[in-house]
N, C-alpha and C positions, 0 to 999 in steps of 0.2 A: 709158848705159841699163843695161848689164849689172850695174852696181853696185847699182842699185835692185832689179833682179830677184832678186838673191841677197843682199839686206840682212840676211836672217835668219842667214846664214852668215858674217857679218862677223868674228866671233871666230876662225873658222878661216882666213880670208883674211888677217887682220892678222898672223898668225904667219908668213907667207911673205914672201920678198923682193919688192920692188916689181915687178921684171921678171917674176918668176914669177906673182905675183898678176894682172898684167895678162893674161898668157897663160892662166892658169886661167879667168879671167872670160870670155875669148874662147871658149875650148874648152867651158866649161860651157854657155854660151848655145847653141852648136852642138849639143851633146848633148842639152840640154833641148828644143830646138825640133825638130831633125831626127829624133832617136831616140825622142822621146816618152817619156822617162823622168822620174822625179821630180827635183826640184831637188837633193835630197840625193844621188842617184845621179849626177846630172850633175856636182856639185861633186867627188865622190869620184873619178869617172873623169878629170875635168879636172886634178885635183891629181896623180894618177898619171901622166897623159900629159905634163904640164909638167915634173914632176920627172924623168921619164925623158929628155925631150928635153934638160933642162939638164945631165944627166950623160952624154949621148950614148949612151944605151943603145937 
């Protein structure tokens, strides 16, 4: 479901590793629904969060 919600950002998601992409979609949905931010903001926040988690920061 998350993939359809953020289909307009497919070009950004395809640049990520598969594991990171799945994590980004999960976090982006949470940000979009719970924080009531735009899809673009949700994707940006989710990418940052997933990349930081991947690098153990």
